[in-house]
GUNU-421762 format. One record per atom (N, C-alpha, C): atom name; x negated, z negated, y negated; residue in three letters; residue number from 1. Coordinates in nm, 3 decimals, padded with zeros to 5 digits. Example, Ala and Ser with C-alpha at 12.3 -4.5 7.8 and 13.67 -1.06 7.14 Angstrom:
2
site a->N; c1->-01.319; c3->-00.780; c2->00.569; r->ALA; k->1
site a->CA; c1->-01.230; c3->-00.780; c2->00.450; r->ALA; k->1
site a->C; c1->-01.320; c3->-00.780; c2->00.330; r->ALA; k->1
site a->N; c1->-01.285; c3->-00.708; c2->00.225; r->SER; k->2
site a->CA; c1->-01.367; c3->-00.714; c2->00.106; r->SER; k->2
site a->C; c1->-01.290; c3->-00.787; c2->-00.003; r->SER; k->2
END
This chain:
105
site a->N; c1->-02.235; c3->00.205; c2->03.063; r->MET; k->1
site a->CA; c1->-02.217; c3->00.344; c2->03.029; r->MET; k->1
site a->C; c1->-02.072; c3->00.363; c2->02.983; r->MET; k->1
site a->N; c1->-02.052; c3->00.421; c2->02.865; r->SER; k->2
site a->CA; c1->-01.916; c3->00.439; c2->02.816; r->SER; k->2
site a->C; c1->-01.863; c3->00.576; c2->02.853; r->SER; k->2
site a->N; c1->-01.734; c3->00.582; c2->02.866; r->SER; k->3
site a->CA; c1->-01.671; c3->00.707; c2->02.906; r->SER; k->3
site a->C; c1->-01.652; c3->00.798; c2->02.787; r->SER; k->3
site a->N; c1->-01.617; c3->00.922; c2->02.812; r->ALA; k->4
site a->CA; c1->-01.590; c3->01.019; c2->02.706; r->ALA; k->4
site a->C; c1->-01.471; c3->00.974; c2->02.622; r->ALA; k->4
site a->N; c1->-01.373; c3->00.910; c2->02.685; r->THR; k->5
site a->CA; c1->-01.257; c3->00.861; c2->02.612; r->THR; k->5
site a->C; c1->-01.296; c3->00.753; c2->02.513; r->THR; k->5
site a->N; c1->-01.383; c3->00.660; c2->02.554; r->ASP; k->6
site a->CA; c1->-01.430; c3->00.556; c2->02.464; r->ASP; k->6
site a->C; c1->-01.506; c3->00.615; c2->02.347; r->ASP; k->6
site a->N; c1->-01.592; c3->00.714; c2->02.375; r->ASN; k->7
site a->CA; c1->-01.668; c3->00.778; c2->02.268; r->ASN; k->7
site a->C; c1->-01.576; c3->00.847; c2->02.170; r->ASN; k->7
site a->N; c1->-01.476; c3->00.917; c2->02.218; r->ALA; k->8
site a->CA; c1->-01.381; c3->00.985; c2->02.130; r->ALA; k->8
site a->C; c1->-01.305; c3->00.885; c2->02.045; r->ALA; k->8
site a->N; c1->-01.264; c3->00.775; c2->02.105; r->ARG; k->9
site a->CA; c1->-01.191; c3->00.672; c2->02.032; r->ARG; k->9
site a->C; c1->-01.279; c3->00.612; c2->01.922; r->ARG; k->9
site a->N; c1->-01.405; c3->00.585; c2->01.953; r->ASN; k->10
site a->CA; c1->-01.496; c3->00.527; c2->01.854; r->ASN; k->10
site a->C; c1->-01.521; c3->00.622; c2->01.739; r->ASN; k->10
site a->N; c1->-01.529; c3->00.752; c2->01.765; r->GLU; k->11
site a->CA; c1->-01.552; c3->00.850; c2->01.660; r->GLU; k->11
site a->C; c1->-01.432; c3->00.858; c2->01.567; r->GLU; k->11
site a->N; c1->-01.313; c3->00.829; c2->01.616; r->GLN; k->12
site a->CA; c1->-01.192; c3->00.840; c2->01.536; r->GLN; k->12
site a->C; c1->-01.159; c3->00.710; c2->01.462; r->GLN; k->12
site a->N; c1->-01.232; c3->00.603; c2->01.490; r->THR; k->13
site a->CA; c1->-01.207; c3->00.476; c2->01.424; r->THR; k->13
site a->C; c1->-01.254; c3->00.485; c2->01.280; r->THR; k->13
site a->N; c1->-01.166; c3->00.457; c2->01.182; r->PRO; k->14
site a->CA; c1->-01.207; c3->00.463; c2->01.043; r->PRO; k->14
site a->C; c1->-01.308; c3->00.354; c2->01.009; r->PRO; k->14
site a->N; c1->-01.384; c3->00.377; c2->00.902; r->ALA; k->15
site a->CA; c1->-01.485; c3->00.280; c2->00.860; r->ALA; k->15
site a->C; c1->-01.422; c3->00.145; c2->00.828; r->ALA; k->15
site a->N; c1->-01.301; c3->00.148; c2->00.775; r->HIS; k->16
site a->CA; c1->-01.230; c3->00.025; c2->00.740; r->HIS; k->16
site a->C; c1->-01.108; c3->00.012; c2->00.830; r->HIS; k->16
site a->N; c1->-01.131; c3->-00.029; c2->00.952; r->ALA; k->17
site a->CA; c1->-01.022; c3->-00.038; c2->01.050; r->ALA; k->17
site a->C; c1->-00.915; c3->-00.138; c2->01.008; r->ALA; k->17
site a->N; c1->-00.949; c3->-00.232; c2->00.918; r->ASP; k->18
site a->CA; c1->-00.852; c3->-00.333; c2->00.875; r->ASP; k->18
site a->C; c1->-00.761; c3->-00.283; c2->00.762; r->ASP; k->18
site a->N; c1->-00.787; c3->-00.165; c2->00.712; r->VAL; k->19
site a->CA; c1->-00.704; c3->-00.109; c2->00.605; r->VAL; k->19
site a->C; c1->-00.580; c3->-00.047; c2->00.670; r->VAL; k->19
site a->N; c1->-00.462; c3->-00.087; c2->00.626; r->PRO; k->20
site a->CA; c1->-00.340; c3->-00.032; c2->00.686; r->PRO; k->20
site a->C; c1->-00.328; c3->00.118; c2->00.660; r->PRO; k->20
site a->N; c1->-00.259; c3->00.185; c2->00.748; r->THR; k->21
site a->CA; c1->-00.236; c3->00.328; c2->00.730; r->THR; k->21
site a->C; c1->-00.139; c3->00.351; c2->00.615; r->THR; k->21
site a->N; c1->-00.132; c3->00.473; c2->00.570; r->GLU; k->22
site a->CA; c1->-00.037; c3->00.509; c2->00.464; r->GLU; k->22
site a->C; c1->00.106; c3->00.475; c2->00.508; r->GLU; k->22
site a->N; c1->00.138; c3->00.505; c2->00.632; r->HIS; k->23
site a->CA; c1->00.272; c3->00.476; c2->00.685; r->HIS; k->23
site a->C; c1->00.301; c3->00.326; c2->00.682; r->HIS; k->23
site a->N; c1->00.203; c3->00.244; c2->00.720; r->GLU; k->24
site a->CA; c1->00.222; c3->00.099; c2->00.719; r->GLU; k->24
site a->C; c1->00.244; c3->00.046; c2->00.577; r->GLU; k->24
site a->N; c1->00.169; c3->00.100; c2->00.480; r->VAL; k->25
site a->CA; c1->00.187; c3->00.057; c2->00.342; r->VAL; k->25
site a->C; c1->00.323; c3->00.100; c2->00.290; r->VAL; k->25
site a->N; c1->00.364; c3->00.223; c2->00.318; r->LEU; k->26
site a->CA; c1->00.498; c3->00.270; c2->00.277; r->LEU; k->26
site a->C; c1->00.607; c3->00.180; c2->00.335; r->LEU; k->26
site a->N; c1->00.591; c3->00.142; c2->00.461; r->ALA; k->27
site a->CA; c1->00.691; c3->00.056; c2->00.526; r->ALA; k->27
site a->C; c1->00.698; c3->-00.080; c2->00.457; r->ALA; k->27
site a->N; c1->00.583; c3->-00.136; c2->00.419; r->GLN; k->28
site a->CA; c1->00.583; c3->-00.266; c2->00.351; r->GLN; k->28
site a->C; c1->00.642; c3->-00.256; c2->00.211; r->GLN; k->28
site a->N; c1->00.615; c3->-00.147; c2->00.142; r->ILE; k->29
site a->CA; c1->00.675; c3->-00.126; c2->00.010; r->ILE; k->29
site a->C; c1->00.826; c3->-00.117; c2->00.024; r->ILE; k->29
site a->N; c1->00.874; c3->-00.043; c2->00.122; r->ALA; k->30
site a->CA; c1->01.018; c3->-00.030; c2->00.145; r->ALA; k->30
site a->C; c1->01.080; c3->-00.165; c2->00.178; r->ALA; k->30
site a->N; c1->01.012; c3->-00.245; c2->00.262; r->ARG; k->31
site a->CA; c1->01.063; c3->-00.379; c2->00.297; r->ARG; k->31
site a->C; c1->01.073; c3->-00.467; c2->00.173; r->ARG; k->31
site a->N; c1->00.968; c3->-00.466; c2->00.092; r->ALA; k->32
site a->CA; c1->00.967; c3->-00.549; c2->-00.029; r->ALA; k->32
site a->C; c1->01.078; c3->-00.505; c2->-00.124; r->ALA; k->32
site a->N; c1->01.095; c3->-00.375; c2->-00.141; r->ALA; k->33
site a->CA; c1->01.198; c3->-00.324; c2->-00.231; r->ALA; k->33
site a->C; c1->01.337; c3->-00.356; c2->-00.178; r->ALA; k->33
site a->N; c1->01.354; c3->-00.347; c2->-00.049; r->HIS; k->34
site a->CA; c1->01.484; c3->-00.379; c2->00.011; r->HIS; k->34
site a->C; c1->01.515; c3->-00.528; c2->-00.004; r->HIS; k->34
site a->N; c1->01.418; c3->-00.612; c2->00.028; r->SER; k->35
site a->CA; c1->01.440; c3->-00.757; c2->00.024; r->SER; k->35
site a->C; c1->01.453; c3->-00.814; c2->-00.115; r->SER; k->35
site a->N; c1->01.374; c3->-00.764; c2->-00.209; r->HIS; k->36
site a->CA; c1->01.367; c3->-00.827; c2->-00.340; r->HIS; k->36
site a->C; c1->01.432; c3->-00.748; c2->-00.453; r->HIS; k->36
site a->N; c1->01.460; c3->-00.619; c2->-00.427; r->LEU; k->37
site a->CA; c1->01.521; c3->-00.537; c2->-00.531; r->LEU; k->37
site a->C; c1->01.655; c3->-00.478; c2->-00.489; r->LEU; k->37
site a->N; c1->01.701; c3->-00.516; c2->-00.370; r->ALA; k->38
site a->CA; c1->01.827; c3->-00.463; c2->-00.316; r->ALA; k->38
site a->C; c1->01.828; c3->-00.311; c2->-00.314; r->ALA; k->38
site a->N; c1->01.714; c3->-00.252; c2->-00.279; r->TRP; k->39
site a->CA; c1->01.699; c3->-00.107; c2->-00.275; r->TRP; k->39
site a->C; c1->01.712; c3->-00.060; c2->-00.131; r->TRP; k->39
site a->N; c1->01.765; c3->00.060; c2->-00.112; r->SER; k->40
site a->CA; c1->01.765; c3->00.121; c2->00.021; r->SER; k->40
site a->C; c1->01.743; c3->00.270; c2->00.005; r->SER; k->40
site a->N; c1->01.681; c3->00.330; c2->00.101; r->GLY; k->41
site a->CA; c1->01.654; c3->00.473; c2->00.096; r->GLY; k->41
site a->C; c1->01.527; c3->00.506; c2->00.170; r->GLY; k->41
site a->N; c1->01.489; c3->00.632; c2->00.160; r->ALA; k->42
site a->CA; c1->01.367; c3->00.680; c2->00.223; r->ALA; k->42
site a->C; c1->01.260; c3->00.698; c2->00.116; r->ALA; k->42
site a->N; c1->01.138; c3->00.659; c2->00.150; r->LEU; k->43
site a->CA; c1->01.028; c3->00.673; c2->00.055; r->LEU; k->43
site a->C; c1->00.945; c3->00.796; c2->00.088; r->LEU; k->43
site a->N; c1->00.895; c3->00.859; c2->-00.016; r->ALA; k->44
site a->CA; c1->00.801; c3->00.970; c2->-00.002; r->ALA; k->44
site a->C; c1->00.696; c3->00.953; c2->-00.111; r->ALA; k->44
site a->N; c1->00.578; c3->01.004; c2->-00.086; r->ARG; k->45
site a->CA; c1->00.466; c3->00.988; c2->-00.179; r->ARG; k->45
site a->C; c1->00.497; c3->01.042; c2->-00.318; r->ARG; k->45
site a->N; c1->00.574; c3->01.148; c2->-00.327; r->ASP; k->46
site a->CA; c1->00.594; c3->01.215; c2->-00.456; r->ASP; k->46
site a->C; c1->00.707; c3->01.155; c2->-00.540; r->ASP; k->46
site a->N; c1->00.775; c3->01.054; c2->-00.491; r->LEU; k->47
site a->CA; c1->00.884; c3->00.993; c2->-00.568; r->LEU; k->47
site a->C; c1->00.831; c3->00.915; c2->-00.687; r->LEU; k->47
site a->N; c1->00.898; c3->00.929; c2->-00.801; r->ASP; k->48
site a->CA; c1->00.863; c3->00.852; c2->-00.920; r->ASP; k->48
site a->C; c1->00.895; c3->00.706; c2->-00.894; r->ASP; k->48
site a->N; c1->00.798; c3->00.620; c2->-00.915; r->LEU; k->49
site a->CA; c1->00.813; c3->00.479; c2->-00.881; r->LEU; k->49
site a->C; c1->00.918; c3->00.409; c2->-00.966; r->LEU; k->49
site a->N; c1->00.916; c3->00.430; c2->-01.097; r->LEU; k->50
site a->CA; c1->01.011; c3->00.363; c2->-01.186; r->LEU; k->50
site a->C; c1->01.154; c3->00.408; c2->-01.158; r->LEU; k->50
site a->N; c1->01.172; c3->00.537; c2->-01.138; r->GLU; k->51
site a->CA; c1->01.306; c3->00.589; c2->-01.108; r->GLU; k->51
site a->C; c1->01.356; c3->00.545; c2->-00.972; r->GLU; k->51
site a->N; c1->01.271; c3->00.556; c2->-00.872; r->THR; k->52
site a->CA; c1->01.311; c3->00.526; c2->-00.735; r->THR; k->52
site a->C; c1->01.364; c3->00.384; c2->-00.721; r->THR; k->52
site a->N; c1->01.294; c3->00.289; c2->-00.780; r->PHE; k->53
site a->CA; c1->01.333; c3->00.148; c2->-00.767; r->PHE; k->53
site a->C; c1->01.404; c3->00.095; c2->-00.891; r->PHE; k->53
site a->N; c1->01.437; c3->00.184; c2->-00.986; r->ALA; k->54
site a->CA; c1->01.503; c3->00.143; c2->-01.112; r->ALA; k->54
site a->C; c1->01.431; c3->00.022; c2->-01.172; r->ALA; k->54
site a->N; c1->01.300; c3->00.038; c2->-01.192; r->LEU; k->55
site a->CA; c1->01.218; c3->-00.075; c2->-01.235; r->LEU; k->55
site a->C; c1->01.225; c3->-00.099; c2->-01.385; r->LEU; k->55
site a->N; c1->01.280; c3->-00.213; c2->-01.421; r->ASP; k->56
site a->CA; c1->01.262; c3->-00.264; c2->-01.557; r->ASP; k->56
site a->C; c1->01.146; c3->-00.363; c2->-01.546; r->ASP; k->56
site a->N; c1->01.112; c3->-00.431; c2->-01.654; r->SER; k->57
site a->CA; c1->00.994; c3->-00.518; c2->-01.651; r->SER; k->57
site a->C; c1->01.007; c3->-00.630; c2->-01.547; r->SER; k->57
site a->N; c1->01.124; c3->-00.690; c2->-01.535; r->LEU; k->58
site a->CA; c1->01.142; c3->-00.798; c2->-01.438; r->LEU; k->58
site a->C; c1->01.133; c3->-00.746; c2->-01.295; r->LEU; k->58
site a->N; c1->01.198; c3->-00.635; c2->-01.266; r->ARG; k->59
site a->CA; c1->01.192; c3->-00.578; c2->-01.132; r->ARG; k->59
site a->C; c1->01.050; c3->-00.533; c2->-01.098; r->ARG; k->59
site a->N; c1->00.978; c3->-00.483; c2->-01.198; r->GLN; k->60
site a->CA; c1->00.840; c3->-00.442; c2->-01.175; r->GLN; k->60
site a->C; c1->00.754; c3->-00.562; c2->-01.138; r->GLN; k->60
site a->N; c1->00.768; c3->-00.671; c2->-01.212; r->ILE; k->61
site a->CA; c1->00.692; c3->-00.793; c2->-01.181; r->ILE; k->61
site a->C; c1->00.727; c3->-00.844; c2->-01.042; r->ILE; k->61
site a->N; c1->00.855; c3->-00.841; c2->-01.009; r->THR; k->62
site a->CA; c1->00.900; c3->-00.886; c2->-00.877; r->THR; k->62
site a->C; c1->00.832; c3->-00.805; c2->-00.766; r->THR; k->62
site a->N; c1->00.831; c3->-00.673; c2->-00.782; r->LEU; k->63
site a->CA; c1->00.770; c3->-00.587; c2->-00.680; r->LEU; k->63
site a->C; c1->00.620; c3->-00.610; c2->-00.674; r->LEU; k->63
site a->N; c1->00.554; c3->-00.618; c2->-00.787; r->VAL; k->64
site a->CA; c1->00.409; c3->-00.637; c2->-00.790; r->VAL; k->64
site a->C; c1->00.370; c3->-00.768; c2->-00.722; r->VAL; k->64
site a->N; c1->00.438; c3->-00.876; c2->-00.757; r->VAL; k->65
site a->CA; c1->00.406; c3->-01.007; c2->-00.698; r->VAL; k->65
site a->C; c1->00.426; c3->-01.004; c2->-00.547; r->VAL; k->65
site a->N; c1->00.535; c3->-00.945; c2->-00.503; r->GLU; k->66
site a->CA; c1->00.561; c3->-00.937; c2->-00.359; r->GLU; k->66
site a->C; c1->00.453; c3->-00.855; c2->-00.287; r->GLU; k->66
site a->N; c1->00.413; c3->-00.744; c2->-00.344; r->LEU; k->67
site a->CA; c1->00.310; c3->-00.661; c2->-00.281; r->LEU; k->67
site a->C; c1->00.174; c3->-00.729; c2->-00.285; r->LEU; k->67
site a->N; c1->00.144; c3->-00.799; c2->-00.393; r->GLU; k->68
site a->CA; c1->00.019; c3->-00.875; c2->-00.400; r->GLU; k->68
site a->C; c1->00.016; c3->-00.980; c2->-00.290; r->GLU; k->68
site a->N; c1->00.125; c3->-01.052; c2->-00.272; r->ASP; k->69
site a->CA; c1->00.132; c3->-01.154; c2->-00.168; r->ASP; k->69
site a->C; c1->00.124; c3->-01.093; c2->-00.028; r->ASP; k->69
site a->N; c1->00.193; c3->-00.985; c2->-00.008; r->THR; k->70
site a->CA; c1->00.196; c3->-00.920; c2->00.124; r->THR; k->70
site a->C; c1->00.059; c3->-00.870; c2->00.165; r->THR; k->70
site a->N; c1->-00.009; c3->-00.803; c2->00.071; r->PHE; k->71
site a->CA; c1->-00.137; c3->-00.740; c2->00.105; r->PHE; k->71
site a->C; c1->-00.259; c3->-00.823; c2->00.065; r->PHE; k->71
site a->N; c1->-00.235; c3->-00.941; c2->00.005; r->ARG; k->72
site a->CA; c1->-00.345; c3->-01.028; c2->-00.039; r->ARG; k->72
site a->C; c1->-00.441; c3->-00.954; c2->-00.131; r->ARG; k->72
site a->N; c1->-00.383; c3->-00.891; c2->-00.233; r->ILE; k->73
site a->CA; c1->-00.461; c3->-00.819; c2->-00.334; r->ILE; k->73
site a->C; c1->-00.414; c3->-00.863; c2->-00.472; r->ILE; k->73
site a->N; c1->-00.484; c3->-00.822; c2->-00.575; r->ARG; k->74
site a->CA; c1->-00.442; c3->-00.846; c2->-00.713; r->ARG; k->74
site a->C; c1->-00.442; c3->-00.713; c2->-00.786; r->ARG; k->74
site a->N; c1->-00.330; c3->-00.685; c2->-00.851; r->LEU; k->75
site a->CA; c1->-00.318; c3->-00.566; c2->-00.934; r->LEU; k->75
site a->C; c1->-00.326; c3->-00.610; c2->-01.080; r->LEU; k->75
site a->N; c1->-00.413; c3->-00.546; c2->-01.156; r->ASP; k->76
site a->CA; c1->-00.421; c3->-00.582; c2->-01.297; r->ASP; k->76
site a->C; c1->-00.350; c3->-00.477; c2->-01.381; r->ASP; k->76
site a->N; c1->-00.342; c3->-00.502; c2->-01.512; r->GLU; k->77
site a->CA; c1->-00.269; c3->-00.412; c2->-01.600; r->GLU; k->77
site a->C; c1->-00.326; c3->-00.271; c2->-01.597; r->GLU; k->77
site a->N; c1->-00.457; c3->-00.259; c2->-01.588; r->GLN; k->78
site a->CA; c1->-00.521; c3->-00.127; c2->-01.582; r->GLN; k->78
site a->C; c1->-00.474; c3->-00.052; c2->-01.457; r->GLN; k->78
site a->N; c1->-00.467; c3->-00.121; c2->-01.344; r->ASP; k->79
site a->CA; c1->-00.419; c3->-00.060; c2->-01.220; r->ASP; k->79
site a->C; c1->-00.276; c3->-00.011; c2->-01.238; r->ASP; k->79
site a->N; c1->-00.194; c3->-00.097; c2->-01.295; r->GLU; k->80
site a->CA; c1->-00.053; c3->-00.065; c2->-01.309; r->GLU; k->80
site a->C; c1->-00.029; c3->00.055; c2->-01.400; r->GLU; k->80
site a->N; c1->-00.118; c3->00.076; c2->-01.496; r->ARG; k->81
site a->CA; c1->-00.103; c3->00.192; c2->-01.587; r->ARG; k->81
site a->C; c1->-00.128; c3->00.324; c2->-01.517; r->ARG; k->81
site a->N; c1->-00.201; c3->00.323; c2->-01.406; r->THR; k->82
site a->CA; c1->-00.235; c3->00.448; c2->-01.336; r->THR; k->82
site a->C; c1->-00.130; c3->00.488; c2->-01.233; r->THR; k->82
site a->N; c1->-00.033; c3->00.402; c2->-01.209; r->ILE; k->83
site a->CA; c1->00.066; c3->00.427; c2->-01.105; r->ILE; k->83
site a->C; c1->00.186; c3->00.501; c2->-01.164; r->ILE; k->83
site a->N; c1->00.213; c3->00.618; c2->-01.111; r->ARG; k->84
site a->CA; c1->00.332; c3->00.694; c2->-01.151; r->ARG; k->84
site a->C; c1->00.425; c3->00.719; c2->-01.032; r->ARG; k->84
site a->N; c1->00.366; c3->00.741; c2->-00.916; r->THR; k->85
site a->CA; c1->00.445; c3->00.775; c2->-00.798; r->THR; k->85
site a->C; c1->00.426; c3->00.671; c2->-00.689; r->THR; k->85
site a->N; c1->00.510; c3->00.679; c2->-00.589; r->VAL; k->86
site a->CA; c1->00.495; c3->00.592; c2->-00.472; r->VAL; k->86
site a->C; c1->00.358; c3->00.616; c2->-00.408; r->VAL; k->86
site a->N; c1->00.315; c3->00.741; c2->-00.403; r->GLY; k->87
site a->CA; c1->00.184; c3->00.774; c2->-00.347; r->GLY; k->87
site a->C; c1->00.070; c3->00.710; c2->-00.423; r->GLY; k->87
site a->N; c1->00.082; c3->00.705; c2->-00.557; r->ASP; k->88
site a->CA; c1->-00.020; c3->00.637; c2->-00.637; r->ASP; k->88
site a->C; c1->-00.030; c3->00.491; c2->-00.598; r->ASP; k->88
site a->N; c1->00.085; c3->00.427; c2->-00.578; r->LEU; k->89
site a->CA; c1->00.088; c3->00.287; c2->-00.538; r->LEU; k->89
site a->C; c1->00.027; c3->00.267; c2->-00.400; r->LEU; k->89
site a->N; c1->00.061; c3->00.353; c2->-00.307; r->VAL; k->90
site a->CA; c1->00.005; c3->00.346; c2->-00.172; r->VAL; k->90
site a->C; c1->-00.147; c3->00.358; c2->-00.177; r->VAL; k->90
site a->N; c1->-00.196; c3->00.457; c2->-00.251; r->ASP; k->91
site a->CA; c1->-00.341; c3->00.478; c2->-00.260; r->ASP; k->91
site a->C; c1->-00.410; c3->00.358; c2->-00.325; r->ASP; k->91
site a->N; c1->-00.350; c3->00.303; c2->-00.428; r->LEU; k->92
site a->CA; c1->-00.407; c3->00.188; c2->-00.496; r->LEU; k->92
site a->C; c1->-00.414; c3->00.067; c2->-00.403; r->LEU; k->92
site a->N; c1->-00.306; c3->00.041; c2->-00.332; r->ILE; k->93
site a->CA; c1->-00.303; c3->-00.073; c2->-00.239; r->ILE; k->93
site a->C; c1->-00.410; c3->-00.055; c2->-00.131; r->ILE; k->93
site a->N; c1->-00.416; c3->00.063; c2->-00.072; r->ARG; k->94
site a->CA; c1->-00.515; c3->00.087; c2->00.034; r->ARG; k->94
site a->C; c1->-00.657; c3->00.075; c2->-00.020; r->ARG; k->94
site a->N; c1->-00.679; c3->00.121; c2->-00.143; r->GLY; k->95
site a->CA; c1->-00.810; c3->00.110; c2->-00.205; r->GLY; k->95
site a->C; c1->-00.850; c3->-00.034; c2->-00.230; r->GLY; k->95
site a->N; c1->-00.754; c3->-00.114; c2->-00.279; r->LYS; k->96
site a->CA; c1->-00.781; c3->-00.256; c2->-00.304; r->LYS; k->96
site a->C; c1->-00.814; c3->-00.329; c2->-00.173; r->LYS; k->96
site a->N; c1->-00.742; c3->-00.296; c2->-00.067; r->ILE; k->97
site a->CA; c1->-00.769; c3->-00.360; c2->00.063; r->ILE; k->97
site a->C; c1->-00.905; c3->-00.317; c2->00.115; r->ILE; k->97
site a->N; c1->-00.938; c3->-00.189; c2->00.104; r->ALA; k->98
site a->CA; c1->-01.069; c3->-00.140; c2->00.149; r->ALA; k->98
site a->C; c1->-01.181; c3->-00.209; c2->00.072; r->ALA; k->98
site a->N; c1->-01.162; c3->-00.224; c2->-00.058; r->GLU; k->99
site a->CA; c1->-01.261; c3->-00.292; c2->-00.142; r->GLU; k->99
site a->C; c1->-01.278; c3->-00.437; c2->-00.100; r->GLU; k->99
site a->N; c1->-01.167; c3->-00.505; c2->-00.075; r->ARG; k->100
site a->CA; c1->-01.173; c3->-00.645; c2->-00.030; r->ARG; k->100
site a->C; c1->-01.246; c3->-00.655; c2->00.104; r->ARG; k->100
site a->N; c1->-01.211; c3->-00.566; c2->00.198; r->GLU; k->101
site a->CA; c1->-01.274; c3->-00.570; c2->00.330; r->GLU; k->101
site a->C; c1->-01.423; c3->-00.542; c2->00.320; r->GLU; k->101
site a->N; c1->-01.460; c3->-00.449; c2->00.234; r->HIS; k->102
site a->CA; c1->-01.601; c3->-00.416; c2->00.216; r->HIS; k->102
site a->C; c1->-01.678; c3->-00.536; c2->00.158; r->HIS; k->102
site a->N; c1->-01.616; c3->-00.605; c2->00.064; r->ASN; k->103
site a->CA; c1->-01.682; c3->-00.718; c2->-00.001; r->ASN; k->103
site a->C; c1->-01.691; c3->-00.842; c2->00.087; r->ASN; k->103
site a->N; c1->-01.610; c3->-00.848; c2->00.192; r->THR; k->104
site a->CA; c1->-01.614; c3->-00.965; c2->00.280; r->THR; k->104
site a->C; c1->-01.701; c3->-00.942; c2->00.403; r->THR; k->104
site a->N; c1->-01.759; c3->-00.827; c2->00.413; r->ARG; k->105
site a->CA; c1->-01.846; c3->-00.799; c2->00.529; r->ARG; k->105
site a->C; c1->-01.990; c3->-00.823; c2->00.499; r->ARG; k->105
END
């Protein structure tokens, strides 16, 4: 017999428990930018991605490769064209992970 606490916890568990939270993805993006782009600062969803990280083509590739390796995902050119803000990147990463998790179940 499960307790009310267990039932409440189960109801709050997302369908894709292996998908990192928005906060976790933001933290990983910040780590990658700090380590590989010498960037420092606070991230918010509404920040322009190119401006925030001063991304030229080389810096963009560096960030993409690092995030692909970190999250074990692949971003294609079509994906990259839809990203304007940090929030767009967070949503894309979380979506790719959710898709991967769904396909492996």
